[in-house]
C-alpha positions in Angstrom: -3.2 -18.6 -5.5 -2.6 -15.1 -6.7 -3.6 -13.0 -4.0 -4.2 -9.1 -3.9 -3.2 -7.2 -0.6 -4.8 -3.7 -0.5 -3.3 -1.0 1.7 -5.6 2.4 1.7 -4.9 5.5 2.7 -5.3 7.5 6.2 -4.2 10.6 8.0 -2.0 10.3 10.4 -0.5 12.8 12.6 2.4 13.5 14.3 1.4 15.0 17.8 -2.8 15.2 19.3 -3.2 18.5 19.0 -2.3 18.4 14.9 -4.9 16.1 14.7 -7.9 18.5 16.3 -6.5 21.5 14.2 -6.5 18.9 11.4 -10.0 18.4 12.5 -11.0 22.1 12.8 -9.5 23.3 9.6 -10.9 20.5 7.1 -12.2 17.8 7.7 -15.7 19.9 9.6 -15.6 20.9 5.8 -15.8 17.7 4.5 -18.5 16.0 6.3 -20.8 18.6 6.4 -21.2 17.6 2.5 -25.3 16.8 1.5 -25.7 13.4 1.3 -25.7 11.6 -1.9 -27.2 8.3 -2.2 -25.7 7.6 -5.2 -23.3 4.0 -4.9 -19.7 6.2 -5.4 -18.1 4.3 -8.3 -14.1 3.1 -7.4 -11.4 2.3 -9.0 -9.9 0.5 -6.2 -13.0 -1.9 -5.8 -13.7 -2.9 -9.5 -9.6 -3.4 -9.3 -10.8 -5.9 -6.6 -13.5 -7.2 -8.3 -12.1 -8.0 -11.5 -9.1 -10.0 -8.4 -11.7 -11.8 -7.3 -13.0 -13.1 -11.3 -9.7 -13.7 -12.8 -7.6 -15.0 -9.5 -8.8 -15.4 -6.8 -8.9 -14.0 -2.9 -8.5 -9.7 -2.4 -7.8 -8.3 1.3 -9.2 -5.2 2.2 -8.9 -4.4 5.9 -10.6 -1.9 7.0 -7.7 0.0 9.2 -8.1 1.2 12.7 -7.6 4.9 13.3 -8.0 6.0 9.9 -8.1 9.3 10.5 -5.8 9.8 13.7 -3.4 6.5 12.2 -0.9 4.6 14.1 2.3 3.0 12.3 2.6 -0.3 15.0 -1.9 -0.2 14.5 -1.9 -0.7 11.1 1.1 -3.4 11.5 -0.6 -5.5 13.9 -4.0 -5.9 11.1 -1.7 -6.3 8.0 0.3 -8.6 9.6 -2.8 -11.0 11.1 -3.9 -10.5 7.1 -0.2 -11.8 5.7 -1.2 -15.0 8.4 -3.7 -16.0 5.4 -1.0 -16.2 2.7 0.9 -19.8 2.1 4.3 -20.7 1.0 2.1 -21.4 -2.5 0.3 -18.9 -3.4 1.3 -15.5 -5.9 1.4 -11.7 -3.7 0.2 -9.0 -5.9 0.5 -5.0 -3.2 -0.8 -1.9 -3.6 -0.7 0.7 -1.0 -2.6 3.9 -2.0 -1.7 7.4 -0.6 -1.1 7.2 3.9 -1.3 2.7 2.3 2.1 3.3 0.4 3.0 5.2 2.7 3.0 1.3 5.5 4.3 -0.2 2.8 6.9 1.9 2.8 8.0 1.4 6.4 7.4 -2.2 6.8 9.0 -3.3 4.2 12.3 -1.3 5.8 12.0 -3.7 8.8 11.5 -7.4 7.8 13.9 -9.1 6.6 16.7 -11.9 5.1 16.3 -15.2 7.0 17.5 -18.5 5.8 16.2 -21.0 5.2 16.4 -22.7 8.4 16.2 -20.4 10.5 12.5 -18.7 9.4 11.7 -22.4 9.3 13.0 -22.6 12.4 11.4 -18.8 13.7 7.2 -19.6 12.6 7.5 -23.4 14.0 5.6 -26.7 13.1 2.2 -25.5 12.7 2.3 -24.0 9.1 0.2 -21.6 9.2 1.3 -19.1 7.0 4.4 -17.0 6.0 4.6 -14.6 8.4 5.8 -14.9 12.2 8.5 -11.9 14.2 7.6 -10.0 10.8 9.7 -12.9 8.3 8.9 -15.2 5.5 9.7 -18.1 4.5 12.7 -17.9 1.9 13.8 -16.5 -0.9 9.9 -14.4 0.5 10.4 -12.3 -2.4 9.7 -14.5 -5.2 6.8 -14.9 -3.8 5.9 -11.5 -4.0 4.9 -10.8 -8.0 4.1 -7.7 -7.8 4.2 -3.6 -5.2 1.7 -1.6 -6.6 3.2 1.9 -4.6 -0.3 5.0 -5.2 0.4 8.7 -5.1 2.1 7.4 -1.4 3.1 9.4 1.0 6.9 8.9 2.2 7.1 10.3 5.7 3.5 11.4 7.4 3.0 11.4 10.8 3.5 8.7 13.0 4.3 6.8 9.5 8.2 8.2 9.6 10.3 7.7 6.9 11.6 4.4 6.1 15.3 4.0 7.3 16.1 1.6 4.1 15.3 0.6 1.1 17.2 -2.5 0.7 14.4 -4.9 0.7 11.9 -3.1 -3.0 15.6 -2.7 -4.2 16.2 -6.1 -4.5 12.8 -6.1 -6.3 13.7 -4.0 -9.0 11.0 -3.9 -11.2 8.2 -5.3 -9.4 8.1 -2.7 -7.9 5.8 0.6 -9.4 4.5 3.6 -8.1 2.4 5.5 -9.4 1.4 9.4 -9.1 0.8 12.5 -10.7 1.9 15.6 -11.6 -1.6 17.1 -10.2 -1.7 15.5 -6.6 -2.4 18.2 -4.0 -2.2 16.2 -0.7 1.3 14.8 -1.8 3.9 16.7 -3.3 5.4 14.4 -6.6 8.3 16.0 -6.3 8.0 12.5 -3.8 7.9 10.1 -6.6 10.5 11.7 -8.2 12.3 10.9 -5.1 11.4 7.0 -5.2 12.3 7.3 -8.8 15.8 8.0 -7.8 15.6 5.4 -4.3 14.7 3.2 -6.4 15.5 3.0 -9.6 15.1 0.6 -11.2 10.7 0.6 -10.3 8.3 1.2 -13.2 7.1 4.5 -12.4 4.4 5.7 -13.9 3.6 9.9 -13.5 1.3 12.3 -15.5 0.6 15.2 -16.8 -1.6 17.9 -14.7 -3.9 17.6 -17.9 -5.1 14.3 -17.3 -6.6 15.1 -14.1 -5.4 12.2 -12.0 -4.9 14.4 -8.7 -4.4 12.0 -5.6 -7.1 9.4 -8.2 -9.8 10.1 -5.2 -11.7 11.2 -8.5 -10.7 7.7 -10.5 -13.8 4.9 -11.5 -11.9 3.4 -13.5 -8.3 2.9 -13.6 -7.2 1.3 -16.6 -3.5 2.0 -16.6 -2.8 0.0 -13.0 -5.4 -3.2 -14.6 -3.6 -2.5 -17.6 -0.8 -3.1 -15.5 -2.3 -6.5 -13.2 -4.1 -8.3 -15.6 -1.8 -7.3 -18.7 -4.9 -6.4 -21.0 
């Protein structure tokens, strides 16, 4: 079974006061836009539908408190999703914005375990790969691809990863996507990831493409091509 796990973005703040300040300065402007009955066409939903039609299962969990997100809260939900993965699954991860930050931080927390250690830690239930944040060996071989789309590296409660060792072991299975005209996550962040993960595949878009933070895209054909090989 091929499984797609999509971690969407959100907002995170170091303090409650910062959160209140953001609500007053920016959020009230967003919330005052008149309602439109027109359905929003988003590349994320299109990608998910196509994955289901072609391959199998998609998880797109609703992360808690996404306007003032806390890493440990997201981790609880994420690991519950991971518990659904079986040893025969191939998993692709897509993390957008803060979701990319989450994946970077999460994969800096997990460790490579020996097969006997992993089996012992998982007990005899046979339910899923993850127990205490560990995969059965070789856990990273079940990861088909990791796509970091406009990922930030440190945002509020989502502090910077302690290391990038696991992602470095995945070489070109890691993909970094970023647009030069992104006004929410600086393009310098993508250049940092390019330097930190030298074997990762990078996909950068010039200002003229107008991709920004990838919000306005109804179709993300480049990502679809990389995933589905069209």
